[in-house]
Backbone as XML, in Angstrom:
<?xml version="1.0"?>
<chain id="A" units="angstrom">
  <residue number="1" name="MET">
    <atom name="N" x="-89.730" y="-31.468" z="-5.497"/>
    <atom name="CA" x="-89.671" y="-32.855" z="-5.908"/>
    <atom name="C" x="-90.723" y="-33.676" z="-5.165"/>
  </residue>
  <residue number="2" name="ASN">
    <atom name="N" x="-90.789" y="-33.508" z="-3.839"/>
    <atom name="CA" x="-91.762" y="-34.274" z="-3.056"/>
    <atom name="C" x="-93.189" y="-34.019" z="-3.536"/>
  </residue>
  <residue number="3" name="ASP">
    <atom name="N" x="-93.507" y="-32.749" z="-3.833"/>
    <atom name="CA" x="-94.869" y="-32.402" z="-4.258"/>
    <atom name="C" x="-95.191" y="-32.952" z="-5.642"/>
  </residue>
  <residue number="4" name="ASN">
    <atom name="N" x="-94.210" y="-32.945" z="-6.531"/>
    <atom name="CA" x="-94.460" y="-33.354" z="-7.915"/>
    <atom name="C" x="-94.304" y="-34.850" z="-8.161"/>
  </residue>
  <residue number="5" name="GLN">
    <atom name="N" x="-93.304" y="-35.472" z="-7.514"/>
    <atom name="CA" x="-93.022" y="-36.877" z="-7.816"/>
    <atom name="C" x="-93.041" y="-37.783" z="-6.594"/>
  </residue>
  <residue number="6" name="GLY">
    <atom name="N" x="-93.317" y="-37.227" z="-5.422"/>
    <atom name="CA" x="-93.431" y="-38.053" z="-4.221"/>
    <atom name="C" x="-92.174" y="-38.060" z="-3.375"/>
  </residue>
  <residue number="7" name="HIS">
    <atom name="N" x="-92.350" y="-38.471" z="-2.135"/>
    <atom name="CA" x="-91.247" y="-38.455" z="-1.177"/>
    <atom name="C" x="-90.145" y="-39.456" z="-1.527"/>
  </residue>
  <residue number="8" name="GLU">
    <atom name="N" x="-90.506" y="-40.554" z="-2.146"/>
    <atom name="CA" x="-89.492" y="-41.539" z="-2.532"/>
    <atom name="C" x="-88.505" y="-40.919" z="-3.529"/>
  </residue>
  <residue number="9" name="LYS">
    <atom name="N" x="-89.020" y="-40.188" z="-4.510"/>
    <atom name="CA" x="-88.145" y="-39.525" z="-5.487"/>
    <atom name="C" x="-87.366" y="-38.389" z="-4.815"/>
  </residue>
  <residue number="10" name="GLY">
    <atom name="N" x="-88.008" y="-37.687" z="-3.874"/>
    <atom name="CA" x="-87.311" y="-36.646" z="-3.127"/>
    <atom name="C" x="-86.144" y="-37.221" z="-2.345"/>
  </residue>
  <residue number="11" name="ASP">
    <atom name="N" x="-86.363" y="-38.362" z="-1.693"/>
    <atom name="CA" x="-85.286" y="-39.032" z="-0.952"/>
    <atom name="C" x="-84.177" y="-39.490" z="-1.898"/>
  </residue>
  <residue number="12" name="GLU">
    <atom name="N" x="-84.579" y="-39.962" z="-3.072"/>
    <atom name="CA" x="-83.593" y="-40.395" z="-4.074"/>
    <atom name="C" x="-82.706" y="-39.222" z="-4.492"/>
  </residue>
  <residue number="13" name="LEU">
    <atom name="N" x="-83.315" y="-38.054" z="-4.695"/>
    <atom name="CA" x="-82.547" y="-36.874" z="-5.085"/>
    <atom name="C" x="-81.626" y="-36.421" z="-3.952"/>
  </residue>
  <residue number="14" name="ILE">
    <atom name="N" x="-82.094" y="-36.457" z="-2.709"/>
    <atom name="CA" x="-81.254" y="-36.078" z="-1.568"/>
    <atom name="C" x="-80.037" y="-37.005" z="-1.481"/>
  </residue>
  <residue number="15" name="THR">
    <atom name="N" x="-80.271" y="-38.299" z="-1.639"/>
    <atom name="CA" x="-79.177" y="-39.272" z="-1.576"/>
    <atom name="C" x="-78.191" y="-39.056" z="-2.722"/>
  </residue>
  <residue number="16" name="LEU">
    <atom name="N" x="-78.705" y="-38.833" z="-3.915"/>
    <atom name="CA" x="-77.852" y="-38.569" z="-5.074"/>
    <atom name="C" x="-77.039" y="-37.295" z="-4.863"/>
  </residue>
  <residue number="17" name="THR">
    <atom name="N" x="-77.685" y="-36.251" z="-4.362"/>
    <atom name="CA" x="-77.002" y="-34.985" z="-4.106"/>
    <atom name="C" x="-75.865" y="-35.181" z="-3.113"/>
  </residue>
  <residue number="18" name="ALA">
    <atom name="N" x="-76.137" y="-35.877" z="-2.021"/>
    <atom name="CA" x="-75.105" y="-36.133" z="-1.013"/>
    <atom name="C" x="-73.931" y="-36.886" z="-1.629"/>
  </residue>
  <residue number="19" name="ASP">
    <atom name="N" x="-74.219" y="-37.859" z="-2.466"/>
    <atom name="CA" x="-73.169" y="-38.646" z="-3.111"/>
    <atom name="C" x="-72.338" y="-37.776" z="-4.051"/>
  </residue>
  <residue number="20" name="ILE">
    <atom name="N" x="-72.990" y="-36.955" z="-4.843"/>
    <atom name="CA" x="-72.270" y="-36.070" z="-5.772"/>
    <atom name="C" x="-71.398" y="-35.085" z="-5.010"/>
  </residue>
  <residue number="21" name="ILE">
    <atom name="N" x="-71.930" y="-34.492" z="-3.961"/>
    <atom name="CA" x="-71.152" y="-33.534" z="-3.167"/>
    <atom name="C" x="-69.942" y="-34.220" z="-2.540"/>
  </residue>
  <residue number="22" name="GLN">
    <atom name="N" x="-70.156" y="-35.400" z="-1.948"/>
    <atom name="CA" x="-69.052" y="-36.109" z="-1.303"/>
    <atom name="C" x="-67.970" y="-36.491" z="-2.311"/>
  </residue>
  <residue number="23" name="LYS">
    <atom name="N" x="-68.376" y="-37.000" z="-3.463"/>
    <atom name="CA" x="-67.400" y="-37.393" z="-4.479"/>
    <atom name="C" x="-66.655" y="-36.182" z="-5.042"/>
  </residue>
  <residue number="24" name="SER">
    <atom name="N" x="-67.310" y="-35.038" z="-5.092"/>
    <atom name="CA" x="-66.702" y="-33.840" z="-5.673"/>
    <atom name="C" x="-65.761" y="-33.122" z="-4.713"/>
  </residue>
  <residue number="25" name="PHE">
    <atom name="N" x="-66.183" y="-33.007" z="-3.462"/>
    <atom name="CA" x="-65.453" y="-32.162" z="-2.514"/>
    <atom name="C" x="-64.863" y="-32.914" z="-1.326"/>
  </residue>
  <residue number="26" name="GLY">
    <atom name="N" x="-65.158" y="-34.200" z="-1.196"/>
    <atom name="CA" x="-64.749" y="-34.957" z="-0.020"/>
    <atom name="C" x="-63.263" y="-34.981" z="0.253"/>
  </residue>
  <residue number="27" name="LYS">
    <atom name="N" x="-62.451" y="-34.971" z="-0.789"/>
    <atom name="CA" x="-61.004" y="-35.013" z="-0.562"/>
    <atom name="C" x="-60.444" y="-33.668" z="-0.089"/>
  </residue>
  <residue number="28" name="PHE">
    <atom name="N" x="-61.274" y="-32.624" z="-0.147"/>
    <atom name="CA" x="-60.825" y="-31.294" z="0.253"/>
    <atom name="C" x="-61.322" y="-30.871" z="1.628"/>
  </residue>
  <residue number="29" name="GLY">
    <atom name="N" x="-62.355" y="-31.537" z="2.132"/>
    <atom name="CA" x="-62.916" y="-31.114" z="3.403"/>
    <atom name="C" x="-64.079" y="-31.990" z="3.804"/>
  </residue>
  <residue number="30" name="LYS">
    <atom name="N" x="-64.999" y="-31.427" z="4.530"/>
    <atom name="CA" x="-66.143" y="-32.164" z="5.060"/>
    <atom name="C" x="-67.440" y="-31.596" z="4.487"/>
  </residue>
  <residue number="31" name="SER">
    <atom name="N" x="-68.400" y="-32.480" z="4.258"/>
    <atom name="CA" x="-69.720" y="-32.037" z="3.794"/>
    <atom name="C" x="-70.753" y="-32.418" z="4.841"/>
  </residue>
  <residue number="32" name="TYR">
    <atom name="N" x="-71.765" y="-31.563" z="4.961"/>
    <atom name="CA" x="-72.800" y="-31.741" z="5.968"/>
    <atom name="C" x="-74.163" y="-31.441" z="5.358"/>
  </residue>
  <residue number="33" name="ARG">
    <atom name="N" x="-75.156" y="-32.214" z="5.752"/>
    <atom name="CA" x="-76.540" y="-31.885" z="5.413"/>
    <atom name="C" x="-77.042" y="-30.988" z="6.540"/>
  </residue>
  <residue number="34" name="ILE">
    <atom name="N" x="-77.421" y="-29.754" z="6.197"/>
    <atom name="CA" x="-77.785" y="-28.780" z="7.229"/>
    <atom name="C" x="-79.275" y="-28.460" z="7.230"/>
  </residue>
  <residue number="35" name="GLY">
    <atom name="N" x="-80.005" y="-29.005" z="6.299"/>
    <atom name="CA" x="-81.444" y="-28.787" z="6.211"/>
    <atom name="C" x="-82.038" y="-29.852" z="5.323"/>
  </residue>
  <residue number="36" name="GLY">
    <atom name="N" x="-83.311" y="-29.761" z="5.064"/>
    <atom name="CA" x="-83.994" y="-30.754" z="4.254"/>
    <atom name="C" x="-83.275" y="-31.070" z="2.960"/>
  </residue>
  <residue number="37" name="ASP">
    <atom name="N" x="-82.993" y="-30.039" z="2.173"/>
    <atom name="CA" x="-82.296" y="-30.240" z="0.904"/>
    <atom name="C" x="-81.090" y="-29.313" z="0.792"/>
  </residue>
  <residue number="38" name="GLU">
    <atom name="N" x="-80.548" y="-28.922" z="1.916"/>
    <atom name="CA" x="-79.401" y="-28.014" z="1.916"/>
    <atom name="C" x="-78.183" y="-28.697" z="2.532"/>
  </residue>
  <residue number="39" name="PHE">
    <atom name="N" x="-77.058" y="-28.481" z="1.880"/>
    <atom name="CA" x="-75.794" y="-29.056" z="2.312"/>
    <atom name="C" x="-74.768" y="-27.942" z="2.439"/>
  </residue>
  <residue number="40" name="CYS">
    <atom name="N" x="-73.755" y="-28.191" z="3.237"/>
    <atom name="CA" x="-72.653" y="-27.250" z="3.412"/>
    <atom name="C" x="-71.362" y="-28.042" z="3.271"/>
  </residue>
  <residue number="41" name="VAL">
    <atom name="N" x="-70.404" y="-27.473" z="2.559"/>
    <atom name="CA" x="-69.090" y="-28.089" z="2.427"/>
    <atom name="C" x="-68.077" y="-27.125" z="3.011"/>
  </residue>
  <residue number="42" name="LEU">
    <atom name="N" x="-67.253" y="-27.626" z="3.914"/>
    <atom name="CA" x="-66.178" y="-26.822" z="4.484"/>
    <atom name="C" x="-64.863" y="-27.336" z="3.924"/>
  </residue>
  <residue number="43" name="ILE">
    <atom name="N" x="-64.218" y="-26.502" z="3.112"/>
    <atom name="CA" x="-62.941" y="-26.845" z="2.508"/>
    <atom name="C" x="-61.860" y="-26.179" z="3.346"/>
  </residue>
  <residue number="44" name="THR">
    <atom name="N" x="-60.853" y="-26.931" z="3.708"/>
    <atom name="CA" x="-59.816" y="-26.398" z="4.583"/>
    <atom name="C" x="-58.448" y="-26.457" z="3.917"/>
  </residue>
  <residue number="45" name="GLY">
    <atom name="N" x="-57.515" y="-25.721" z="4.505"/>
    <atom name="CA" x="-56.133" y="-25.743" z="4.039"/>
    <atom name="C" x="-55.813" y="-24.580" z="3.125"/>
  </residue>
  <residue number="46" name="LEU">
    <atom name="N" x="-54.761" y="-24.746" z="2.362"/>
    <atom name="CA" x="-54.312" y="-23.720" z="1.422"/>
    <atom name="C" x="-54.971" y="-23.916" z="0.070"/>
  </residue>
  <residue number="47" name="SER">
    <atom name="N" x="-54.857" y="-22.935" z="-0.771"/>
    <atom name="CA" x="-55.359" y="-22.995" z="-2.151"/>
    <atom name="C" x="-56.854" y="-23.288" z="-2.205"/>
  </residue>
  <residue number="48" name="LEU">
    <atom name="N" x="-57.629" y="-22.571" z="-1.394"/>
    <atom name="CA" x="-59.061" y="-22.816" z="-1.304"/>
    <atom name="C" x="-59.770" y="-22.623" z="-2.638"/>
  </residue>
  <residue number="49" name="GLN">
    <atom name="N" x="-59.433" y="-21.563" z="-3.357"/>
    <atom name="CA" x="-60.088" y="-21.309" z="-4.642"/>
    <atom name="C" x="-59.817" y="-22.435" z="-5.621"/>
  </residue>
  <residue number="50" name="GLU">
    <atom name="N" x="-58.573" y="-22.909" z="-5.668"/>
    <atom name="CA" x="-58.224" y="-23.990" z="-6.587"/>
    <atom name="C" x="-58.959" y="-25.280" z="-6.212"/>
  </residue>
  <residue number="51" name="LYS">
    <atom name="N" x="-59.054" y="-25.559" z="-4.908"/>
    <atom name="CA" x="-59.782" y="-26.750" z="-4.464"/>
    <atom name="C" x="-61.261" y="-26.639" z="-4.833"/>
  </residue>
  <residue number="52" name="TYR">
    <atom name="N" x="-61.824" y="-25.461" z="-4.611"/>
    <atom name="CA" x="-63.231" y="-25.265" z="-4.971"/>
    <atom name="C" x="-63.424" y="-25.450" z="-6.471"/>
  </residue>
  <residue number="53" name="ASP">
    <atom name="N" x="-62.558" y="-24.835" z="-7.274"/>
    <atom name="CA" x="-62.677" y="-24.942" z="-8.733"/>
    <atom name="C" x="-62.592" y="-26.401" z="-9.186"/>
  </residue>
  <residue number="54" name="GLU">
    <atom name="N" x="-61.657" y="-27.163" z="-8.626"/>
    <atom name="CA" x="-61.521" y="-28.574" z="-8.982"/>
    <atom name="C" x="-62.755" y="-29.361" z="-8.549"/>
  </residue>
  <residue number="55" name="GLY">
    <atom name="N" x="-63.208" y="-29.091" z="-7.327"/>
    <atom name="CA" x="-64.410" y="-29.765" z="-6.836"/>
    <atom name="C" x="-65.634" y="-29.420" z="-7.662"/>
  </residue>
  <residue number="56" name="LEU">
    <atom name="N" x="-65.768" y="-28.148" z="-8.036"/>
    <atom name="CA" x="-66.917" y="-27.717" z="-8.831"/>
    <atom name="C" x="-66.910" y="-28.372" z="-10.207"/>
  </residue>
  <residue number="57" name="CYS">
    <atom name="N" x="-65.735" y="-28.520" z="-10.789"/>
    <atom name="CA" x="-65.625" y="-29.199" z="-12.086"/>
    <atom name="C" x="-66.117" y="-30.646" z="-11.956"/>
  </residue>
  <residue number="58" name="ALA">
    <atom name="N" x="-65.668" y="-31.338" z="-10.922"/>
    <atom name="CA" x="-66.121" y="-32.712" z="-10.685"/>
    <atom name="C" x="-67.619" y="-32.745" z="-10.407"/>
  </residue>
  <residue number="59" name="PHE">
    <atom name="N" x="-68.118" y="-31.780" z="-9.640"/>
    <atom name="CA" x="-69.529" y="-31.642" z="-9.296"/>
    <atom name="C" x="-70.378" y="-31.543" z="-10.567"/>
  </residue>
  <residue number="60" name="GLN">
    <atom name="N" x="-69.995" y="-30.644" z="-11.460"/>
    <atom name="CA" x="-70.747" y="-30.458" z="-12.697"/>
    <atom name="C" x="-70.665" y="-31.693" z="-13.588"/>
  </residue>
  <residue number="61" name="HIS">
    <atom name="N" x="-69.488" y="-32.323" z="-13.616"/>
    <atom name="CA" x="-69.316" y="-33.540" z="-14.413"/>
    <atom name="C" x="-70.234" y="-34.654" z="-13.895"/>
  </residue>
  <residue number="62" name="LEU">
    <atom name="N" x="-70.309" y="-34.816" z="-12.565"/>
    <atom name="CA" x="-71.146" y="-35.862" z="-11.985"/>
    <atom name="C" x="-72.635" y="-35.592" z="-12.205"/>
  </residue>
  <residue number="63" name="ILE">
    <atom name="N" x="-73.040" y="-34.333" z="-12.158"/>
    <atom name="CA" x="-74.432" y="-33.989" z="-12.461"/>
    <atom name="C" x="-74.745" y="-34.328" z="-13.919"/>
  </residue>
  <residue number="64" name="ASP">
    <atom name="N" x="-73.856" y="-33.924" z="-14.824"/>
    <atom name="CA" x="-74.049" y="-34.242" z="-16.245"/>
    <atom name="C" x="-74.126" y="-35.749" z="-16.459"/>
  </residue>
  <residue number="65" name="ALA">
    <atom name="N" x="-73.240" y="-36.496" z="-15.793"/>
    <atom name="CA" x="-73.220" y="-37.951" z="-15.932"/>
    <atom name="C" x="-74.522" y="-38.562" z="-15.421"/>
  </residue>
  <residue number="66" name="ALA">
    <atom name="N" x="-75.023" y="-38.061" z="-14.307"/>
    <atom name="CA" x="-76.296" y="-38.566" z="-13.765"/>
    <atom name="C" x="-77.432" y="-38.316" z="-14.749"/>
  </residue>
  <residue number="67" name="ASN">
    <atom name="N" x="-77.435" y="-37.158" z="-15.377"/>
    <atom name="CA" x="-78.497" y="-36.848" z="-16.349"/>
    <atom name="C" x="-78.365" y="-37.682" z="-17.619"/>
  </residue>
  <residue number="68" name="ARG">
    <atom name="N" x="-77.146" y="-37.976" z="-18.026"/>
    <atom name="CA" x="-76.942" y="-38.783" z="-19.237"/>
    <atom name="C" x="-77.407" y="-40.222" z="-19.060"/>
  </residue>
  <residue number="69" name="THR">
    <atom name="N" x="-77.406" y="-40.728" z="-17.839"/>
    <atom name="CA" x="-77.803" y="-42.124" z="-17.621"/>
    <atom name="C" x="-79.275" y="-42.357" z="-17.907"/>
  </residue>
  <residue number="70" name="LYS">
    <atom name="N" x="-80.074" y="-41.282" z="-17.842"/>
    <atom name="CA" x="-81.535" y="-41.386" z="-18.009"/>
    <atom name="C" x="-82.148" y="-42.315" z="-16.954"/>
  </residue>
  <residue number="71" name="LYS">
    <atom name="N" x="-81.419" y="-42.532" z="-15.864"/>
    <atom name="CA" x="-81.882" y="-43.395" z="-14.778"/>
    <atom name="C" x="-82.980" y="-42.732" z="-13.957"/>
  </residue>
  <residue number="72" name="TYR">
    <atom name="N" x="-82.975" y="-41.411" z="-13.929"/>
    <atom name="CA" x="-83.879" y="-40.685" z="-13.046"/>
    <atom name="C" x="-85.068" y="-40.135" z="-13.820"/>
  </residue>
  <residue number="73" name="THR">
    <atom name="N" x="-86.196" y="-40.026" z="-13.144"/>
    <atom name="CA" x="-87.406" y="-39.492" z="-13.766"/>
    <atom name="C" x="-87.441" y="-37.979" z="-13.661"/>
  </residue>
  <residue number="74" name="PHE">
    <atom name="N" x="-86.325" y="-37.391" z="-13.261"/>
    <atom name="CA" x="-86.209" y="-35.951" z="-13.083"/>
    <atom name="C" x="-84.855" y="-35.506" z="-13.597"/>
  </residue>
  <residue number="75" name="GLU">
    <atom name="N" x="-84.764" y="-34.237" z="-13.948"/>
    <atom name="CA" x="-83.470" y="-33.676" z="-14.321"/>
    <atom name="C" x="-82.731" y="-33.316" z="-13.047"/>
  </residue>
  <residue number="76" name="VAL">
    <atom name="N" x="-81.499" y="-33.768" z="-12.948"/>
    <atom name="CA" x="-80.686" y="-33.475" z="-11.771"/>
    <atom name="C" x="-80.126" y="-32.063" z="-11.908"/>
  </residue>
  <residue number="77" name="GLN">
    <atom name="N" x="-80.513" y="-31.202" z="-10.987"/>
    <atom name="CA" x="-79.989" y="-29.845" z="-10.894"/>
    <atom name="C" x="-79.695" y="-29.577" z="-9.430"/>
  </residue>
  <residue number="78" name="ILE">
    <atom name="N" x="-78.492" y="-29.090" z="-9.148"/>
    <atom name="CA" x="-78.108" y="-28.803" z="-7.771"/>
    <atom name="C" x="-77.514" y="-27.397" z="-7.747"/>
  </residue>
  <residue number="79" name="ALA">
    <atom name="N" x="-78.214" y="-26.473" z="-7.114"/>
    <atom name="CA" x="-77.724" y="-25.103" z="-7.009"/>
    <atom name="C" x="-76.580" y="-25.058" z="-6.002"/>
  </residue>
  <residue number="80" name="ASN">
    <atom name="N" x="-75.654" y="-24.111" z="-6.213"/>
    <atom name="CA" x="-74.519" y="-23.996" z="-5.310"/>
    <atom name="C" x="-74.084" y="-22.552" z="-5.157"/>
  </residue>
  <residue number="81" name="GLY">
    <atom name="N" x="-73.440" y="-22.280" z="-4.047"/>
    <atom name="CA" x="-72.841" y="-20.981" z="-3.775"/>
    <atom name="C" x="-71.555" y="-21.205" z="-3.011"/>
  </residue>
  <residue number="82" name="PHE">
    <atom name="N" x="-70.618" y="-20.287" z="-3.113"/>
    <atom name="CA" x="-69.294" y="-20.489" z="-2.532"/>
    <atom name="C" x="-68.758" y="-19.180" z="-2.006"/>
  </residue>
  <residue number="83" name="CYS">
    <atom name="N" x="-68.101" y="-19.247" z="-0.864"/>
    <atom name="CA" x="-67.452" y="-18.076" z="-0.301"/>
    <atom name="C" x="-66.230" y="-18.536" z="0.483"/>
  </residue>
  <residue number="84" name="ILE">
    <atom name="N" x="-65.136" y="-17.807" z="0.350"/>
    <atom name="CA" x="-63.930" y="-18.116" z="1.121"/>
    <atom name="C" x="-63.944" y="-17.310" z="2.411"/>
  </residue>
  <residue number="85" name="CYS">
    <atom name="N" x="-63.672" y="-18.010" z="3.505"/>
    <atom name="CA" x="-63.539" y="-17.373" z="4.809"/>
    <atom name="C" x="-62.244" y="-17.897" z="5.418"/>
  </residue>
  <residue number="86" name="ASP">
    <atom name="N" x="-61.286" y="-17.012" z="5.598"/>
    <atom name="CA" x="-59.968" y="-17.445" z="6.060"/>
    <atom name="C" x="-59.701" y="-17.088" z="7.529"/>
  </residue>
  <residue number="87" name="THR">
    <atom name="N" x="-60.753" y="-17.101" z="8.327"/>
    <atom name="CA" x="-60.622" y="-16.781" z="9.743"/>
    <atom name="C" x="-61.593" y="-17.629" z="10.555"/>
  </residue>
  <residue number="88" name="LEU">
    <atom name="N" x="-61.343" y="-17.719" z="11.829"/>
    <atom name="CA" x="-62.248" y="-18.443" z="12.721"/>
    <atom name="C" x="-63.124" y="-17.500" z="13.527"/>
  </residue>
  <residue number="89" name="GLU">
    <atom name="N" x="-63.127" y="-16.214" z="13.150"/>
    <atom name="CA" x="-63.977" y="-15.247" z="13.843"/>
    <atom name="C" x="-65.431" y="-15.520" z="13.499"/>
  </residue>
  <residue number="90" name="LYS">
    <atom name="N" x="-66.249" y="-15.702" z="14.544"/>
    <atom name="CA" x="-67.648" y="-16.082" z="14.364"/>
    <atom name="C" x="-68.394" y="-15.130" z="13.435"/>
  </residue>
  <residue number="91" name="GLU">
    <atom name="N" x="-68.208" y="-13.829" z="13.598"/>
    <atom name="CA" x="-68.938" y="-12.861" z="12.778"/>
    <atom name="C" x="-68.580" y="-13.013" z="11.302"/>
  </residue>
  <residue number="92" name="LYS">
    <atom name="N" x="-67.306" y="-13.251" z="11.019"/>
    <atom name="CA" x="-66.880" y="-13.403" z="9.626"/>
    <atom name="C" x="-67.347" y="-14.739" z="9.049"/>
  </residue>
  <residue number="93" name="ILE">
    <atom name="N" x="-67.366" y="-15.760" z="9.870"/>
    <atom name="CA" x="-67.881" y="-17.054" z="9.420"/>
    <atom name="C" x="-69.369" y="-16.922" z="9.097"/>
  </residue>
  <residue number="94" name="ASP">
    <atom name="N" x="-70.116" y="-16.284" z="9.989"/>
    <atom name="CA" x="-71.551" y="-16.084" z="9.748"/>
    <atom name="C" x="-71.788" y="-15.288" z="8.469"/>
  </residue>
  <residue number="95" name="ALA">
    <atom name="N" x="-70.984" y="-14.258" z="8.249"/>
    <atom name="CA" x="-71.128" y="-13.445" z="7.035"/>
    <atom name="C" x="-70.804" y="-14.273" z="5.788"/>
  </residue>
  <residue number="96" name="ALA">
    <atom name="N" x="-69.780" y="-15.119" z="5.876"/>
    <atom name="CA" x="-69.416" y="-15.968" z="4.737"/>
    <atom name="C" x="-70.530" y="-16.965" z="4.429"/>
  </residue>
  <residue number="97" name="VAL">
    <atom name="N" x="-71.117" y="-17.552" z="5.460"/>
    <atom name="CA" x="-72.224" y="-18.495" z="5.255"/>
    <atom name="C" x="-73.402" y="-17.780" z="4.599"/>
  </residue>
  <residue number="98" name="MET">
    <atom name="N" x="-73.700" y="-16.572" z="5.063"/>
    <atom name="CA" x="-74.808" y="-15.811" z="4.476"/>
    <atom name="C" x="-74.534" y="-15.485" z="3.016"/>
  </residue>
  <residue number="99" name="LEU">
    <atom name="N" x="-73.295" y="-15.099" z="2.692"/>
    <atom name="CA" x="-72.950" y="-14.797" z="1.304"/>
    <atom name="C" x="-73.058" y="-16.054" z="0.435"/>
  </residue>
  <residue number="100" name="ALA">
    <atom name="N" x="-72.530" y="-17.170" z="0.906"/>
    <atom name="CA" x="-72.616" y="-18.420" z="0.141"/>
    <atom name="C" x="-74.079" y="-18.795" z="-0.082"/>
  </residue>
  <residue number="101" name="ASP">
    <atom name="N" x="-74.905" y="-18.595" z="0.932"/>
    <atom name="CA" x="-76.331" y="-18.898" z="0.812"/>
    <atom name="C" x="-76.998" y="-17.997" z="-0.227"/>
  </residue>
  <residue number="102" name="THR">
    <atom name="N" x="-76.662" y="-16.715" z="-0.202"/>
    <atom name="CA" x="-77.202" y="-15.772" z="-1.188"/>
    <atom name="C" x="-76.781" y="-16.177" z="-2.597"/>
  </residue>
  <residue number="103" name="LEU">
    <atom name="N" x="-75.511" y="-16.537" z="-2.766"/>
    <atom name="CA" x="-75.012" y="-16.952" z="-4.078"/>
    <atom name="C" x="-75.682" y="-18.246" z="-4.544"/>
  </residue>
  <residue number="104" name="MET">
    <atom name="N" x="-75.972" y="-19.145" z="-3.602"/>
    <atom name="CA" x="-76.666" y="-20.380" z="-3.948"/>
    <atom name="C" x="-78.065" y="-20.072" z="-4.468"/>
  </residue>
  <residue number="105" name="TYR">
    <atom name="N" x="-78.762" y="-19.149" z="-3.799"/>
    <atom name="CA" x="-80.110" y="-18.805" z="-4.267"/>
    <atom name="C" x="-80.071" y="-18.108" z="-5.621"/>
  </residue>
  <residue number="106" name="GLU">
    <atom name="N" x="-79.043" y="-17.311" z="-5.882"/>
    <atom name="CA" x="-78.890" y="-16.698" z="-7.207"/>
    <atom name="C" x="-78.669" y="-17.779" z="-8.261"/>
  </residue>
  <residue number="107" name="ASN">
    <atom name="N" x="-77.817" y="-18.761" z="-7.943"/>
    <atom name="CA" x="-77.565" y="-19.869" z="-8.859"/>
    <atom name="C" x="-78.832" y="-20.678" z="-9.083"/>
  </residue>
  <residue number="108" name="LYS">
    <atom name="N" x="-79.597" y="-20.901" z="-8.029"/>
    <atom name="CA" x="-80.858" y="-21.638" z="-8.132"/>
    <atom name="C" x="-81.827" y="-20.918" z="-9.064"/>
  </residue>
  <residue number="109" name="SER">
    <atom name="N" x="-81.884" y="-19.597" z="-8.952"/>
    <atom name="CA" x="-82.754" y="-18.807" z="-9.822"/>
    <atom name="C" x="-82.337" y="-18.948" z="-11.284"/>
  </residue>
  <residue number="110" name="LEU">
    <atom name="N" x="-81.033" y="-18.916" z="-11.537"/>
    <atom name="CA" x="-80.535" y="-19.082" z="-12.906"/>
    <atom name="C" x="-80.844" y="-20.481" z="-13.435"/>
  </residue>
  <residue number="111" name="LEU">
    <atom name="N" x="-80.713" y="-21.502" z="-12.571"/>
    <atom name="CA" x="-81.046" y="-22.862" z="-12.988"/>
    <atom name="C" x="-82.506" y="-22.963" z="-13.407"/>
  </residue>
  <residue number="112" name="LYS">
    <atom name="N" x="-83.389" y="-22.357" z="-12.616"/>
    <atom name="CA" x="-84.812" y="-22.415" z="-12.919"/>
    <atom name="C" x="-85.150" y="-21.715" z="-14.226"/>
  </residue>
  <residue number="113" name="LYS">
    <atom name="N" x="-84.377" y="-20.675" z="-14.547"/>
    <atom name="CA" x="-84.607" y="-19.930" z="-15.792"/>
    <atom name="C" x="-83.905" y="-20.584" z="-16.979"/>
  </residue>
  <residue number="114" name="GLY">
    <atom name="N" x="-83.100" y="-21.614" z="-16.712"/>
    <atom name="CA" x="-82.404" y="-22.306" z="-17.789"/>
    <atom name="C" x="-81.133" y="-21.621" z="-18.240"/>
  </residue>
  <residue number="115" name="TYR">
    <atom name="N" x="-80.593" y="-20.702" z="-17.429"/>
    <atom name="CA" x="-79.375" y="-19.971" z="-17.823"/>
    <atom name="C" x="-78.091" y="-20.678" z="-17.455"/>
  </residue>
  <residue number="116" name="VAL">
    <atom name="N" x="-78.181" y="-21.738" z="-16.642"/>
    <atom name="CA" x="-76.990" y="-22.443" z="-16.196"/>
    <atom name="C" x="-77.101" y="-23.881" z="-16.661"/>
  </residue>
  <residue number="117" name="ASN">
    <atom name="N" x="-76.073" y="-24.370" z="-17.333"/>
    <atom name="CA" x="-76.055" y="-25.770" z="-17.764"/>
    <atom name="C" x="-75.580" y="-26.628" z="-16.619"/>
  </residue>
  <residue number="118" name="THR">
    <atom name="N" x="-76.255" y="-27.749" z="-16.414"/>
    <atom name="CA" x="-75.800" y="-28.731" z="-15.422"/>
    <atom name="C" x="-75.557" y="-30.038" z="-16.095"/>
  </residue>
</chain>
C-alpha cells in the first residue's frame, strides 16, 4: 500500500484494520499490533472455536461493509490465520503462533489470487 498509494493511505489501512479487528474480536479478548501491518488477537475463556467463528463472521461483514462504502481508494483485504492453544506452556504457545502465522500467509496467498471473498 505504501509503495503504490503512499504512506497516508497505508496509515489509513492500518487504522481501518485495527478498528475492524477490535470491533470483531474485542468482546472475546485482546488485540495487539505486533508489526508494521501485523496484528494478533488473543481470545480467552471457553468455547474458543465458537468465539473465533463469531468474530470471523463479524470481521468479514465489516470488511465487506468497508468495501461497499466506496470510501477507500483501495480494496480492503485483511488476511487472517487462527490456531487454538489451550495451555500456557511457552513451547506450545510459540508453536500455535507459528501455525497461525503460516495459516495467515496461506490466506494472504489465496486473497492475492482472488480465491477468497472479502
